N, CA, C and O atoms as a Tinker XYZ file with bonds, in Angstrom:
   376  protein
     1  N      0.796000   -0.952000    0.018000    73     2
     2  CA     0.206000   -0.086000    0.045000    64     1     3
     3  C      0.890000    0.985000   -0.090000    63     2     4     5
     4  O      1.873000    0.953000    0.650000    81     3
     5  N      0.773000    2.484000   -1.067000    73     3     6
     6  CA     1.188000    3.365000   -0.948000    64     5     7
     7  C      1.061000    4.010000    0.032000    63     6     8     9
     8  O      0.280000    3.667000    0.919000    81     7
     9  N      1.818000    5.125000    0.102000    73     7    10
    10  CA     1.533000    6.273000    1.153000    64     9    11
    11  C      0.374000    6.954000    1.003000    63    10    12    13
    12  O     -0.490000    7.000000    1.878000    81    11
    13  N      0.292000    7.541000   -0.157000    73    11    14
    14  CA    -1.070000    8.044000   -0.966000    64    13    15
    15  C     -2.204000    7.217000   -0.400000    63    14    16    17
    16  O     -2.964000    7.747000    0.411000    81    15
    17  N     -2.365000    6.031000   -0.746000    73    15    18
    18  CA    -3.449000    5.098000   -0.374000    64    17    19
    19  C     -3.684000    5.411000    1.672000    63    18    20    21
    20  O     -4.713000    5.406000    2.347000    81    19
    21  N     -3.196000    5.489000    1.805000    73    19    22
    22  CA    -2.698000    5.029000    3.830000    64    21    23
    23  C     -3.084000    6.226000    3.967000    63    22    24    25
    24  O     -3.780000    6.175000    4.980000    81    23
    25  N     -3.083000    7.855000    3.401000    73    23    26
    26  CA    -3.800000    9.333000    3.553000    64    25    27
    27  C     -2.468000    9.696000    4.833000    63    26    28    29
    28  O     -1.332000    9.226000    4.892000    81    27
    29  N     -3.039000   10.536000    5.601000    73    27    30
    30  CA    -1.759000   11.261000    6.389000    64    29    31
    31  C     -2.770000   11.486000    7.813000    63    30    32    33
    32  O     -3.883000   11.939000    8.078000    81    31
    33  N     -1.447000   10.770000    8.614000    73    31    34
    34  CA    -1.669000   11.068000    9.967000    64    33    35
    35  C     -1.245000   12.061000   11.049000    63    34    36    37
    36  O     -0.070000   12.209000   11.384000    81    35
    37  N     -2.352000   12.783000   11.615000    73    35    38
    38  CA    -1.712000   13.493000   12.509000    64    37    39
    39  C     -1.000000   12.926000   13.732000    63    38    40    41
    40  O     -1.175000   11.928000   14.431000    81    39
    41  N     -0.448000   13.568000   13.728000    73    39    42
    42  CA     0.079000   13.111000   15.069000    64    41    43
    43  C     -0.617000   13.726000   16.458000    63    42    44    45
    44  O     -1.064000   14.869000   16.365000    81    43
    45  N     -0.755000   12.916000   17.964000    73    43    46
    46  CA    -1.335000   13.250000   19.007000    64    45    47
    47  C     -0.781000   14.428000   19.662000    63    46    48    49
    48  O     -1.647000   15.187000   20.098000    81    47
    49  N     -0.073000   14.639000   19.773000    73    47    50
    50  CA     0.457000   16.081000   20.432000    64    49    51
    51  C      0.030000   17.148000   20.061000    63    50    52    53
    52  O     -0.455000   18.098000   20.675000    81    51
    53  N      0.397000   16.800000   18.110000    73    51    54
    54  CA    -0.555000   18.416000   17.429000    64    53    55
    55  C     -1.761000   18.394000   17.637000    63    54    56    57
    56  O     -2.332000   19.475000   17.777000    81    55
    57  N     -2.453000   17.261000   17.714000    73    55    58
    58  CA    -4.193000   17.677000   18.018000    64    57    59
    59  C     -4.664000   17.880000   19.144000    63    58    60    61
    60  O     -5.785000   18.353000   19.330000    81    59
    61  N     -3.619000   17.443000   20.314000    73    59    62
    62  CA    -3.762000   17.962000   21.802000    64    61    63
    63  C     -3.542000   19.700000   21.568000    63    62    64    65
    64  O     -4.399000   20.560000   21.766000    81    63
    65  N     -2.284000   19.887000   21.140000    73    63    66
    66  CA    -2.110000   21.267000   21.127000    64    65    67
    67  C     -3.191000   22.276000   20.551000    63    66    68    69
    68  O     -3.217000   23.482000   20.797000    81    67
    69  N     -4.166000   21.511000   19.665000    73    67    70
    70  CA    -5.198000   22.242000   18.879000    64    69    71
    71  C     -6.109000   22.391000   19.621000    63    70    72    73
    72  O     -6.738000   23.439000   19.764000    81    71
    73  N     -6.385000   20.867000   20.461000    73    71    74
    74  CA    -7.951000   21.135000   20.900000    64    73    75
    75  C     -7.387000   22.613000   22.279000    63    74    76    77
    76  O     -7.988000   23.629000   22.627000    81    75
    77  N     -6.273000   22.150000   22.630000    73    75    78
    78  CA    -5.877000   22.999000   24.066000    64    77    79
    79  C     -6.043000   24.749000   22.953000    63    78    80    81
    80  O     -6.654000   25.741000   23.349000    81    79
    81  N     -5.753000   24.704000   22.414000    73    79    82
    82  CA    -6.035000   26.620000   21.672000    64    81    83
    83  C     -7.628000   26.017000   21.453000    63    82    84    85
    84  O     -8.241000   26.487000   22.411000    81    83
    85  N     -8.254000   25.477000   20.919000    73    83    86
    86  CA    -9.113000   25.942000   20.844000    64    85    87
    87  C    -10.449000   25.839000   22.347000    63    86    88    89
    88  O    -11.607000   26.258000   22.338000    81    87
    89  N     -9.705000   25.142000   23.456000    73    87    90
    90  CA   -10.199000   25.431000   24.895000    64    89    91
    91  C     -9.999000   26.256000   25.185000    63    90    92    93
    92  O    -10.879000   26.721000   25.910000    81    91
    93  N     -8.826000   27.140000   24.951000    73    91    94
    94  CA    -8.263000   28.088000   25.685000    64    93    95
    95  C     -9.509000   29.707000   24.377000    63    94    96    97
    96  O    -10.128000   30.579000   24.987000    81    95
    97  N     -9.526000   29.686000   23.568000    73    95    98
    98  CA   -10.687000   30.298000   22.397000    64    97    99
    99  C    -11.513000   30.235000   23.080000    63    98   100   101
   100  O    -11.437000   31.055000   23.996000    81    99
   101  N    -12.208000   29.716000   23.093000    73    99   102
   102  CA   -13.604000   28.876000   23.476000    64   101   103
   103  C    -13.271000   29.595000   25.577000    63   102   104   105
   104  O    -14.187000   29.122000   26.250000    81   103
   105  N    -12.672000   30.139000   26.140000    73   103   106
   106  CA   -12.377000   30.358000   28.069000    64   105   107
   107  C    -12.404000   31.786000   27.042000    63   106   108   109
   108  O    -12.944000   32.582000   27.810000    81   107
   109  N    -12.172000   32.449000   25.942000    73   107   110
   110  CA   -11.929000   33.801000   25.363000    64   109   111
   111  C    -13.065000   34.355000   25.400000    63   110   112   113
   112  O    -13.395000   35.231000   26.200000    81   111
   113  N    -13.614000   33.971000   24.696000    73   111   114
   114  CA   -15.014000   33.888000   24.461000    64   113   115
   115  C    -16.084000   34.024000   25.499000    63   114   116   117
   116  O    -16.361000   35.208000   25.690000    81   115
   117  N    -16.648000   33.336000   26.099000    73   115   118
   118  CA   -17.156000   33.307000   27.311000    64   117   119
   119  C    -16.531000   34.382000   28.221000    63   118   120   121
   120  O    -17.244000   35.236000   28.750000    81   119
   121  N    -14.725000   34.322000   28.467000    73   119   122
   122  CA   -14.818000   36.283000   29.300000    64   121   123
   123  C    -15.019000   36.712000   28.535000    63   122   124   125
   124  O    -15.639000   37.445000   29.306000    81   123
   125  N    -15.276000   37.363000   27.017000    73   123   126
   126  CA   -15.661000   38.463000   26.686000    64   125   127
   127  C    -17.247000   38.636000   26.724000    63   126   128   129
   128  O    -17.739000   39.764000   26.696000    81   127
   129  N    -18.226000   37.201000   26.806000    73   127   130
   130  CA   -19.377000   37.946000   26.929000    64   129   131
   131  C    -19.674000   38.017000   28.215000    63   130   132   133
   132  O    -20.778000   37.822000   28.723000    81   131
   133  N    -18.933000   38.226000   28.605000    73   131   134
   134  CA   -19.444000   38.569000   30.934000    64   133   135
   135  C    -19.182000   40.405000   30.462000    63   134   136   137
   136  O    -19.797000   41.337000   30.981000    81   135
   137  N    -18.346000   40.505000   29.603000    73   135   138
   138  CA   -17.605000   41.890000   29.644000    64   137   139
   139  C    -18.647000   42.521000   29.285000    63   138   140   141
   140  O    -19.420000   43.017000   30.104000    81   139
   141  N    -18.795000   42.581000   28.118000    73   139   142
   142  CA   -20.394000   43.297000   27.675000    64   141   143
   143  C    -20.593000   43.010000   26.082000    63   142   144   145
   144  O    -19.672000   42.773000   25.300000    81   143
   145  N    -22.570000   43.109000   25.619000    73   143   146
   146  CA   -22.838000   42.725000   24.691000    64   145   147
   147  C    -21.935000   42.895000   22.987000    63   146   148   149
   148  O    -21.935000   42.255000   21.935000    81   147
   149  N    -21.006000   44.573000   23.701000    73   147   150
   150  CA   -20.399000   44.288000   22.580000    64   149   151
   151  C    -18.942000   43.615000   22.121000    63   150   152   153
   152  O    -18.574000   43.147000   21.043000    81   151
   153  N    -18.299000   43.767000   23.358000    73   151   154
   154  CA   -17.249000   42.692000   23.150000    64   153   155
   155  C    -17.450000   41.543000   23.208000    63   154   156   157
   156  O    -16.407000   40.933000   23.444000    81   155
   157  N    -18.702000   40.628000   23.061000    73   155   158
   158  CA   -19.029000   39.149000   22.924000    64   157   159
   159  C    -19.185000   39.708000   21.275000    63   158   160   161
   160  O    -18.249000   39.543000   20.493000    81   159
   161  N    -19.857000   40.061000   21.051000    73   159   162
   162  CA   -19.966000   40.734000   19.363000    64   161   163
   163  C    -18.571000   40.219000   18.833000    63   162   164   165
   164  O    -18.484000   39.100000   18.327000    81   163
   165  N    -17.565000   40.992000   18.949000    73   163   166
   166  CA   -16.355000   41.455000   18.324000    64   165   167
   167  C    -15.281000   40.092000   18.671000    63   166   168   169
   168  O    -14.366000   39.835000   17.888000    81   167
   169  N    -15.445000   39.510000   19.559000    73   167   170
   170  CA   -15.034000   38.289000   19.852000    64   169   171
   171  C    -15.378000   37.302000   18.460000    63   170   172   173
   172  O    -14.658000   36.847000   17.572000    81   171
   173  N    -16.987000   37.211000   18.773000    73   171   174
   174  CA   -17.499000   35.626000   18.015000    64   173   175
   175  C    -16.655000   36.161000   16.542000    63   174   176   177
   176  O    -15.966000   35.311000   15.980000    81   175
   177  N    -16.723000   37.563000   15.940000    73   175   178
   178  CA   -16.934000   37.538000   14.688000    64   177   179
   179  C    -15.127000   37.741000   14.413000    63   178   180   181
   180  O    -14.627000   38.022000   13.324000    81   179
   181  N    -14.388000   37.519000   15.674000    73   179   182
   182  CA   -12.937000   37.425000   15.060000    64   181   183
   183  C    -12.631000   35.970000   15.884000    63   182   184   185
   184  O    -11.857000   35.200000   15.315000    81   183
   185  N    -12.937000   35.744000   16.593000    73   183   186
   186  CA   -12.135000   34.453000   17.185000    64   185   187
   187  C    -13.192000   33.547000   16.465000    63   186   188   189
   188  O    -12.509000   32.582000   16.121000    81   187
   189  N    -14.432000   33.322000   16.057000    73   187   190
   190  CA   -14.690000   32.039000   15.736000    64   189   191
   191  C    -14.374000   31.439000   14.546000    63   190   192   193
   192  O    -14.187000   30.229000   14.418000    81   191
   193  N    -14.312000   32.210000   13.719000    73   191   194
   194  CA   -13.661000   32.121000   12.444000    64   193   195
   195  C    -11.706000   31.570000   13.037000    63   194   196   197
   196  O    -11.167000   30.663000   12.403000    81   195
   197  N    -11.252000   31.972000   13.735000    73   195   198
   198  CA   -10.116000   31.032000   13.565000    64   197   199
   199  C    -10.474000   29.757000   14.115000    63   198   200   201
   200  O    -10.100000   28.692000   13.626000    81   199
   201  N    -11.301000   29.880000   15.279000    73   199   202
   202  CA   -11.910000   28.617000   15.522000    64   201   203
   203  C    -12.166000   27.199000   14.612000    63   202   204   205
   204  O    -11.902000   26.033000   14.905000    81   203
   205  N    -12.718000   27.710000   13.528000    73   203   206
   206  CA   -13.529000   27.205000   12.582000    64   205   207
   207  C    -12.398000   26.560000   11.761000    63   206   208   209
   208  O    -12.436000   25.381000   11.408000    81   207
   209  N    -11.453000   27.350000   11.495000    73   207   210
   210  CA   -10.405000   27.015000   10.557000    64   209   211
   211  C     -9.003000   25.891000   11.281000    63   210   212   213
   212  O     -8.137000   25.221000   10.717000    81   211
   213  N     -9.270000   26.074000   12.467000    73   211   214
   214  CA    -8.435000   25.147000   13.330000    64   213   215
   215  C     -9.123000   24.149000   12.740000    63   214   216   217
   216  O     -8.538000   23.444000   11.918000    81   215
   217  N    -11.027000   23.826000   13.187000    73   215   218
   218  CA   -11.424000   22.588000   13.019000    64   217   219
   219  C    -11.002000   21.936000   12.024000    63   218   220   221
   220  O    -10.576000   20.784000   12.099000    81   219
   221  N    -11.138000   23.107000   10.227000    73   219   222
   222  CA   -11.190000   22.292000    9.457000    64   221   223
   223  C     -9.236000   22.099000    8.496000    63   222   224   225
   224  O     -8.743000   21.608000    7.481000    81   223
   225  N     -8.991000   22.572000    9.242000    73   223   226
   226  CA    -7.387000   22.073000    8.799000    64   225   227
   227  C     -6.932000   21.379000    9.306000    63   226   228   229
   228  O     -6.069000   20.830000    8.621000    81   227
   229  N     -7.062000   20.762000   10.907000    73   227   230
   230  CA    -6.579000   19.868000   11.799000    64   229   231
   231  C     -7.452000   18.748000   11.971000    63   230   232   233
   232  O     -7.129000   17.582000   11.743000    81   231
   233  N     -8.491000   19.110000   12.353000    73   231   234
   234  CA    -9.333000   17.794000   12.523000    64   233   235
   235  C     -9.851000   17.424000   11.383000    63   234   236   237
   236  O     -9.925000   16.198000   11.296000    81   235
   237  N    -10.305000   18.092000   10.318000    73   235   238
   238  CA   -10.310000   17.766000    9.075000    64   237   239
   239  C     -9.769000   17.476000    8.022000    63   238   240   241
   240  O    -10.248000   17.194000    6.923000    81   239
   241  N     -8.397000   17.576000    8.500000    73   239   242
   242  CA    -7.532000   17.254000    7.338000    64   241   243
   243  C     -7.587000   18.462000    6.210000    63   242   244   245
   244  O     -7.254000   18.072000    5.091000    81   243
   245  N     -7.825000   19.386000    6.272000    73   243   246
   246  CA    -7.862000   19.807000    4.958000    64   245   247
   247  C     -6.311000   20.947000    4.449000    63   246   248   249
   248  O     -5.958000   21.291000    3.322000    81   247
   249  N     -5.738000   21.246000    5.720000    73   247   250
   250  CA    -4.346000   21.073000    5.860000    64   249   251
   251  C     -3.765000   20.084000    4.617000    63   250   252   253
   252  O     -3.644000   20.634000    3.522000    81   251
   253  N     -3.435000   18.793000    4.711000    73   251   254
   254  CA    -2.898000   18.132000    3.614000    64   253   255
   255  C     -3.930000   17.788000    2.359000    63   254   256   257
   256  O     -3.462000   16.880000    1.672000    81   255
   257  N     -4.993000   18.191000    1.959000    73   255   258
   258  CA    -5.352000   18.370000    0.992000    64   257   259
   259  C     -4.927000   19.567000   -0.103000    63   258   260   261
   260  O     -4.290000   20.606000    0.068000    81   259
   261  N     -5.607000   18.930000   -1.420000    73   259   262
   262  CA    -4.955000   19.766000   -2.905000    64   261   263
   263  C     -5.034000   21.053000   -2.764000    63   262   264   265
   264  O     -5.142000   21.393000   -1.585000    81   263
   265  N     -5.019000   21.976000   -3.594000    73   263   266
   266  CA    -5.215000   23.292000   -4.031000    64   265   267
   267  C     -7.177000   23.705000   -4.219000    63   266   268   269
   268  O     -7.847000   24.721000   -4.032000    81   267
   269  N     -7.536000   22.052000   -4.752000    73   267   270
   270  CA    -8.790000   22.516000   -5.866000    64   269   271
   271  C     -9.735000   22.275000   -4.510000    63   270   272   273
   272  O    -10.774000   22.910000   -4.329000    81   271
   273  N     -9.237000   21.281000   -3.597000    73   271   274
   274  CA   -10.539000   21.108000   -2.553000    64   273   275
   275  C    -10.312000   22.230000   -1.735000    63   274   276   277
   276  O    -11.248000   22.791000   -1.165000    81   275
   277  N     -9.197000   22.586000   -1.637000    73   275   278
   278  CA    -8.610000   23.933000   -0.206000    64   277   279
   279  C     -9.777000   24.819000   -1.034000    63   278   280   281
   280  O    -10.888000   24.726000   -0.514000    81   279
   281  N     -9.723000   25.496000   -1.997000    73   279   282
   282  CA   -10.392000   26.287000   -3.249000    64   281   283
   283  C    -11.658000   25.878000   -3.329000    63   282   284   285
   284  O    -12.199000   26.802000   -3.936000    81   283
   285  N    -12.462000   25.085000   -3.101000    73   283   286
   286  CA   -13.952000   24.271000   -3.409000    64   285   287
   287  C    -14.191000   25.107000   -1.624000    63   286   288   289
   288  O    -15.001000   26.024000   -1.485000    81   287
   289  N    -13.650000   24.769000   -0.870000    73   287   290
   290  CA   -14.223000   24.740000    0.949000    64   289   291
   291  C    -14.456000   26.591000    0.943000    63   290   292   293
   292  O    -15.446000   27.285000    1.178000    81   291
   293  N    -12.680000   27.011000    0.462000    73   291   294
   294  CA   -12.797000   28.693000    0.620000    64   293   295
   295  C    -13.882000   29.285000   -0.480000    63   294   296   297
   296  O    -14.258000   30.358000   -0.007000    81   295
   297  N    -14.432000   29.093000   -1.518000    73   295   298
   298  CA   -15.547000   29.304000   -2.189000    64   297   299
   299  C    -16.596000   29.626000   -1.460000    63   298   300   301
   300  O    -17.196000   30.692000   -1.323000    81   299
   301  N    -16.817000   28.059000   -0.786000    73   299   302
   302  CA   -18.131000   27.747000   -0.131000    64   301   303
   303  C    -18.212000   28.617000    0.837000    63   302   304   305
   304  O    -19.181000   29.361000    0.682000    81   303
   305  N    -17.348000   28.918000    2.147000    73   303   306
   306  CA   -17.168000   29.444000    3.003000    64   305   307
   307  C    -17.358000   31.314000    2.902000    63   306   308   309
   308  O    -17.828000   32.032000    3.784000    81   307
   309  N    -16.809000   31.760000    1.503000    73   307   310
   310  CA   -17.224000   33.222000    0.867000    64   309   311
   311  C    -18.154000   33.185000    0.615000    63   310   312   313
   312  O    -18.794000   33.809000    1.462000    81   311
   313  N    -18.858000   32.743000   -0.226000    73   311   314
   314  CA   -21.136000   32.482000   -0.234000    64   313   315
   315  C    -20.893000   32.928000    0.921000    63   314   316   317
   316  O    -20.530000   34.078000    1.166000    81   315
   317  N    -21.117000   31.852000    1.896000    73   315   318
   318  CA   -21.498000   32.255000    3.287000    64   317   319
   319  C    -21.579000   33.429000    3.641000    63   318   320   321
   320  O    -22.688000   33.922000    3.846000    81   319
   321  N    -20.082000   34.370000    3.842000    73   319   322
   322  CA   -20.087000   35.474000    4.393000    64   321   323
   323  C    -20.677000   36.065000    3.829000    63   322   324   325
   324  O    -21.535000   36.761000    4.371000    81   323
   325  N    -20.509000   36.064000    2.581000    73   323   326
   326  CA   -21.715000   37.215000    1.263000    64   325   327
   327  C    -22.943000   36.914000    1.962000    63   326   328   329
   328  O    -23.288000   37.749000    2.799000    81   327
   329  N    -23.487000   36.160000    1.839000    73   327   330
   330  CA   -24.939000   35.941000    2.479000    64   329   331
   331  C    -25.459000   36.244000    3.908000    63   330   332   333
   332  O    -26.564000   36.727000    4.156000    81   331
   333  N    -24.292000   35.813000    5.027000    73   331   334
   334  CA   -24.685000   36.632000    5.930000    64   333   335
   335  C    -25.010000   37.904000    6.252000    63   334   336   337
   336  O    -25.857000   38.413000    6.986000    81   335
   337  N    -23.649000   38.545000    5.127000    73   335   338
   338  CA   -23.680000   39.999000    5.082000    64   337   339
   339  C    -24.698000   41.070000    4.656000    63   338   340   341
   340  O    -24.960000   42.265000    4.800000    81   339
   341  N    -25.266000   39.549000    3.833000    73   339   342
   342  CA   -26.550000   40.903000    2.850000    64   341   343
   343  C    -28.001000   40.817000    4.225000    63   342   344   345
   344  O    -28.958000   41.582000    4.346000    81   343
   345  N    -27.630000   39.577000    5.077000    73   343   346
   346  CA   -28.872000   39.570000    5.386000    64   345   347
   347  C    -28.686000   40.780000    7.024000    63   346   348   349
   348  O    -29.482000   41.130000    7.896000    81   347
   349  N    -27.356000   41.043000    6.778000    73   347   350
   350  CA   -27.346000   41.743000    8.126000    64   349   351
   351  C    -27.822000   42.917000    7.598000    63   350   352   353
   352  O    -28.983000   43.235000    7.858000    81   351
   353  N    -27.022000   43.740000    6.786000    73   351   354
   354  CA   -26.917000   44.361000    5.802000    64   353   355
   355  C    -28.820000   44.522000    5.834000    63   354   356   357
   356  O    -29.128000   45.565000    6.411000    81   355
   357  N    -29.939000   43.788000    5.387000    73   355   358
   358  CA   -31.399000   44.145000    5.162000    64   357   359
   359  C    -32.032000   44.094000    6.751000    63   358   360   361
   360  O    -33.260000   44.068000    6.831000    81   359
   361  N    -31.366000   44.081000    7.813000    73   359   362
   362  CA   -31.978000   43.994000    9.094000    64   361   363
   363  C    -31.522000   45.361000    9.338000    63   362   364   365
   364  O    -32.374000   46.227000    9.539000    81   363
   365  N    -30.327000   45.647000    9.343000    73   363   366
   366  CA   -30.158000   47.282000    9.430000    64   365   367
   367  C    -30.804000   47.840000    8.898000    63   366   368   369
   368  O    -31.226000   48.722000    9.647000    81   367
   369  N    -31.406000   47.948000    7.534000    73   367   370
   370  CA   -32.614000   48.928000    6.846000    64   369   371
   371  C    -33.521000   48.682000    7.243000    63   370   372   373
   372  O    -34.371000   49.118000    6.466000    81   371
   373  N    -34.019000   48.154000    8.136000    73   371   374
   374  CA   -35.976000   47.498000    8.895000    64   373   375
   375  C    -35.973000   48.927000   10.135000    63   374   376
   376  O    -36.920000   49.076000   10.908000    81   375
């Protein structure tokens, strides 16, 4: 069996570091929510995409995929951001 057929294996220490980082970012979000609603919104807008990127790249192994798949995921997430932005724009003018 070739290395390509086996896939990529992420070592446990790397996964534990990413998991610890996700826990710290979650604690930062909880802390920001206790400070003020404005801080909570800004923390969510900044930290949540970072957390999502960590999950995508390490736990879903996107880091080791080809450029085409990465481009497809980026395109799908970009379309999602555009639609959510349009939703906020619509709500702000009501």
